[in-house]
C-alpha positions as CSV (number, residue, x, y, z in Angstrom):
1,X,0.0,0.0,0.0
2,X,2.8,2.4,0.7
3,X,4.1,1.9,-2.8
4,X,0.7,3.0,-4.1
5,X,0.7,6.1,-1.9
6,X,4.2,6.9,-3.0
7,X,3.9,6.4,-6.8
8,X,0.3,7.0,-7.7
9,X,-0.4,10.2,-9.6
10,X,-3.9,10.3,-8.1
11,X,-4.4,12.0,-4.7
12,X,-5.2,9.3,-2.2
13,X,-6.1,9.9,1.5
14,X,-7.4,8.2,4.6
15,X,-9.2,10.4,7.2
16,X,-10.4,9.6,10.7
17,X,-13.9,10.3,12.0
18,X,-12.8,13.9,12.8
19,X,-11.6,14.6,9.2
20,X,-7.9,14.4,10.1
21,X,-5.6,12.9,7.6
22,X,-4.2,9.6,8.7
23,X,-2.4,8.7,5.5
24,X,-2.0,10.6,2.2
25,X,-0.3,9.9,-1.1
26,X,2.7,11.9,-2.2
27,X,0.6,13.3,-5.1
28,X,-2.1,14.5,-2.6
29,X,0.6,16.3,-0.6
30,X,2.2,17.7,-3.7
31,X,-1.1,19.1,-4.8
32,X,-1.6,20.6,-1.3
33,X,1.9,22.2,-1.7
34,X,3.4,20.4,1.3
35,X,5.2,17.1,2.0
36,X,3.0,14.2,3.1
37,X,4.3,14.2,6.7
38,X,2.9,17.8,7.1
39,X,-0.6,16.7,6.3
40,X,-0.9,13.9,8.9
41,X,-3.2,15.0,11.8
42,X,-4.4,18.0,9.9
43,X,-7.8,18.6,8.1
44,X,-8.9,20.2,4.8
45,X,-9.5,23.4,6.8
46,X,-5.7,23.6,7.0
47,X,-5.3,23.5,3.2
48,X,-8.4,24.9,1.6
49,X,-10.6,28.0,1.9
50,X,-13.2,27.7,4.6
51,X,-16.2,27.2,2.2
52,X,-14.5,24.5,0.2
53,X,-13.2,22.7,3.2
54,X,-16.7,22.7,4.7
55,X,-18.2,21.2,1.5
56,X,-15.6,18.4,1.7
57,X,-16.3,17.8,5.4
58,X,-20.1,17.7,4.8
59,X,-19.6,15.0,2.1
60,X,-17.5,13.0,4.5
61,X,-19.9,13.3,7.4
62,X,-22.7,12.1,5.1
63,X,-20.5,9.1,4.0
64,X,-19.7,8.2,7.6
65,X,-23.3,8.5,8.8
66,X,-24.9,6.7,5.9
67,X,-22.2,4.3,4.6
68,X,-23.0,5.6,1.1
69,X,-20.0,6.2,-1.2
70,X,-19.6,9.3,-3.3
71,X,-18.3,8.4,-6.8
72,X,-16.8,10.7,-9.5
73,X,-18.0,14.0,-8.0
74,X,-16.5,16.9,-10.0
75,X,-15.5,19.8,-7.8
76,X,-13.3,22.9,-8.2
77,X,-10.8,23.4,-5.3
78,X,-8.5,26.3,-4.6
79,X,-4.9,25.6,-3.5
80,X,-3.0,27.5,-0.8
81,X,-1.3,29.6,-3.6
82,X,-4.7,30.6,-5.0
83,X,-4.6,28.4,-8.1
84,X,-7.7,26.4,-8.9
85,X,-8.0,22.8,-10.0
86,X,-10.9,20.7,-11.1
87,X,-11.0,17.2,-9.5
88,X,-12.9,14.1,-10.0
89,X,-13.4,12.8,-6.4
90,X,-14.5,9.5,-5.1
91,X,-14.9,8.9,-1.3
92,X,-15.8,5.7,0.5
93,X,-16.4,4.6,4.1
94,X,-13.2,3.4,5.8
95,X,-14.1,0.4,7.9
96,X,-12.2,-1.6,10.5
97,X,-11.9,-5.4,10.6
98,X,-15.3,-5.5,12.4
99,X,-17.0,-3.6,9.6
100,X,-17.4,-0.4,11.7
101,X,-16.8,2.9,9.9
102,X,-13.7,4.6,11.3
103,X,-13.4,7.3,8.7
104,X,-13.2,8.0,5.0
105,X,-11.0,6.8,2.2
106,X,-10.7,9.1,-0.8
107,X,-9.1,9.3,-4.2
108,X,-9.2,12.2,-6.6
109,X,-7.8,12.9,-10.0
110,X,-7.0,16.3,-11.5
111,X,-9.3,16.8,-14.5
112,X,-8.4,20.5,-15.0
113,X,-7.2,19.9,-18.6
114,X,-10.4,18.1,-19.5
115,X,-12.6,20.7,-17.9
116,X,-10.7,23.5,-19.7
117,X,-11.1,21.6,-23.0
118,X,-14.8,21.1,-22.4
119,X,-15.2,24.8,-21.7
120,X,-13.3,25.7,-24.8
121,X,-15.5,23.4,-26.9
122,X,-18.7,24.9,-25.4
123,X,-17.4,28.4,-26.2
124,X,-16.6,27.4,-29.8
125,X,-20.0,25.8,-30.1
126,X,-21.7,28.9,-28.9
127,X,-19.8,31.0,-31.4
128,X,-20.5,28.6,-34.2
129,X,-24.2,28.4,-33.5
130,X,-24.4,32.2,-33.3
131,X,-22.6,32.5,-36.6
132,X,-25.0,29.9,-38.2
133,X,-28.1,31.4,-36.8
134,X,-27.9,34.8,-38.6
135,X,-27.8,33.4,-42.1
136,X,-30.5,30.9,-41.3
137,X,-32.8,33.6,-40.1
138,X,-32.0,35.8,-43.1
139,X,-32.6,33.0,-45.5
140,X,-35.9,32.1,-43.9
141,X,-37.1,35.7,-44.1
142,X,-36.1,35.9,-47.7
143,X,-38.0,32.7,-48.5
144,X,-41.1,34.1,-46.7
145,X,-40.9,37.3,-48.8
146,X,-40.6,35.2,-52.0
147,X,-43.6,33.1,-51.0
148,X,-45.7,36.3,-50.4
149,X,-44.8,37.5,-53.9
150,X,-42.7,40.4,-52.7
151,X,-40.2,40.0,-55.6
152,X,-42.8,39.2,-58.2
153,X,-45.6,36.7,-58.9
154,X,-45.1,33.1,-57.9
155,X,-47.3,30.1,-58.7
156,X,-49.3,28.3,-56.0
157,X,-47.0,25.2,-56.3
158,X,-43.9,27.4,-55.9
159,X,-45.6,29.1,-52.9
160,X,-46.3,25.7,-51.4
161,X,-42.6,24.6,-51.9
162,X,-41.3,27.9,-50.4
163,X,-43.7,27.5,-47.4
164,X,-42.3,24.0,-46.8
165,X,-38.7,25.3,-47.1
166,X,-39.5,28.2,-44.8
167,X,-40.9,25.8,-42.2
168,X,-37.8,23.6,-42.4
169,X,-35.6,26.7,-42.0
170,X,-37.6,27.7,-38.8
171,X,-37.0,24.2,-37.4
172,X,-33.3,24.4,-38.2
173,X,-33.1,27.8,-36.5
174,X,-34.8,26.4,-33.4
175,X,-32.3,23.5,-33.3
176,X,-29.4,26.0,-33.6
177,X,-31.0,28.2,-30.9
178,X,-31.2,25.3,-28.5
179,X,-27.4,25.1,-28.5
180,X,-26.9,28.8,-27.6
């Protein structure tokens, strides 16, 4: 187990019932900007802003009271130096040999790169849908004007076709609008 705590790139920790770190991986300590020995006996309140530490503690109290694990919760945490990281966190009840809950075991993975990429994709999608929406609306309006004979007489069959195309353009515009 010590090899796992020493070599894993994931943050791994064991906390007692009071939320004090009993064991931590070197990656967890590194992300907390300390060496692992400095974390033992301390709590999240020593390493995180009050509000974030309280959210972590509330999750752990729930886990210890209910025995229900928390799996792949995404949360943004602030380090001591003010930098922020997105983590995927899983926490489980820590049980003794008699099956009694004695604390919480947790593992988290830094997903900041993935979250930044997701946000970038969402921004690009928003820009793309906005850029697509304007010509769709303009084309739909032009088709309606054509169907109404604004640019000259059109036969009933052409009016029917233009009306169908206009309806399709309206549906397309609604689809694009849903992505904004």
